[in-house]
Every structure is written in C-alpha cells, then in structure tokens.
C-alpha positions as CSV (number, residue, x, y, z in Angstrom):
1,M,0.0,0.0,0.0
2,P,1.4,3.5,-0.8
3,E,2.8,5.2,2.2
4,C,0.8,8.3,3.4
5,R,2.3,10.5,6.1
6,A,1.0,13.5,7.9
7,E,4.1,15.3,6.7
8,S,2.7,15.1,3.1
9,P,2.2,18.6,1.6
10,G,-1.3,19.9,2.6
11,A,-2.0,16.9,4.9
12,E,-3.0,19.1,7.8
13,L,-5.6,20.8,5.7
14,R,-7.3,17.8,4.1
15,G,-10.0,17.7,6.7
16,V,-10.8,21.4,6.6
17,P,-13.2,21.3,3.6
18,L,-15.2,18.5,5.3
19,R,-15.6,20.5,8.5
20,R,-16.3,23.8,6.7
21,D,-18.7,22.4,4.0
22,Q,-20.4,19.7,6.0
23,G,-20.4,21.2,9.5
24,A,-21.3,18.6,12.1
25,N,-24.1,17.1,9.9
26,W,-22.0,14.2,8.7
27,L,-21.8,13.0,12.3
28,K,-25.5,12.6,12.4
29,V,-25.6,9.7,9.8
30,S,-27.1,6.4,11.1
31,Q,-23.9,4.4,10.5
32,P,-20.8,6.6,10.3
33,P,-17.6,5.0,9.0
34,L,-15.2,3.6,11.6
35,R,-12.4,5.4,9.7
36,L,-13.1,8.2,7.3
37,L,-10.6,8.4,4.5
38,L,-9.6,11.9,3.6
39,G,-8.4,12.5,0.1
40,T,-8.2,10.6,-3.2
41,D,-4.8,9.1,-2.3
42,A,-6.2,7.6,0.8
43,V,-9.2,6.1,-0.9
44,D,-7.1,4.8,-3.9
45,G,-4.5,3.4,-1.6
46,L,-6.9,1.5,0.6
47,R,-8.8,0.2,-2.5
48,E,-5.6,-1.0,-4.1
49,Y,-4.6,-2.8,-0.9
50,H,-7.9,-4.6,-0.5
51,E,-8.0,-5.5,-4.2
52,S,-4.6,-7.2,-3.8
53,I,-6.0,-9.1,-0.8
54,L,-9.0,-10.2,-2.8
55,A,-6.8,-11.3,-5.7
56,E,-4.8,-13.5,-3.3
57,L,-8.0,-14.9,-1.8
58,T,-9.3,-15.8,-5.3
59,E,-6.0,-17.4,-6.2
60,W,-6.1,-19.7,-3.2
61,E,-9.8,-20.1,-2.7
62,E,-10.2,-23.6,-4.2
63,L,-7.4,-25.0,-2.0
64,S,-8.7,-23.2,1.1
65,R,-12.2,-24.5,0.6
66,S,-11.0,-28.0,0.0
67,T,-9.6,-28.2,3.5
68,A,-13.0,-27.6,5.1
69,V,-14.1,-30.2,7.7
70,S,-17.8,-31.1,7.3
C-alpha cells in the first residue's frame, strides 16, 4: 500500500473542507464509518490494498475451501 504520512504537503488541511462544508451534519448519519478516509490518495491506496488481498484470496480459494471439515 502506498505510504501516506502526515508530513505530506497539505496533509494538515485535508479535513478542513469537510468541516467547513459539512459542519457537524456528517456526524448525524445512522452508520458513520469507523475510519473516514480523507483524500483521493487515501481512498485509492486502501482500495488497491484490498483488491490485492481479494486477488490472493481468489487465487487460493479452491485449495482453502478443499480443506473444510464437514
């Protein structure tokens, strides 16, 4: 997964538009996310990571399922 650090340019400002534009309304949703990703790089990085996990699962799925105890 690509490394993201708080020292990245503009990192300290990424949450500002959310607070300014949304106010506290986003906190009132029925099921807020456990972790809110801020920025395209965060979303893309996490998606890439999970897609690689899914690809590995798919590759080994048949063998994994064949070991099930009934």
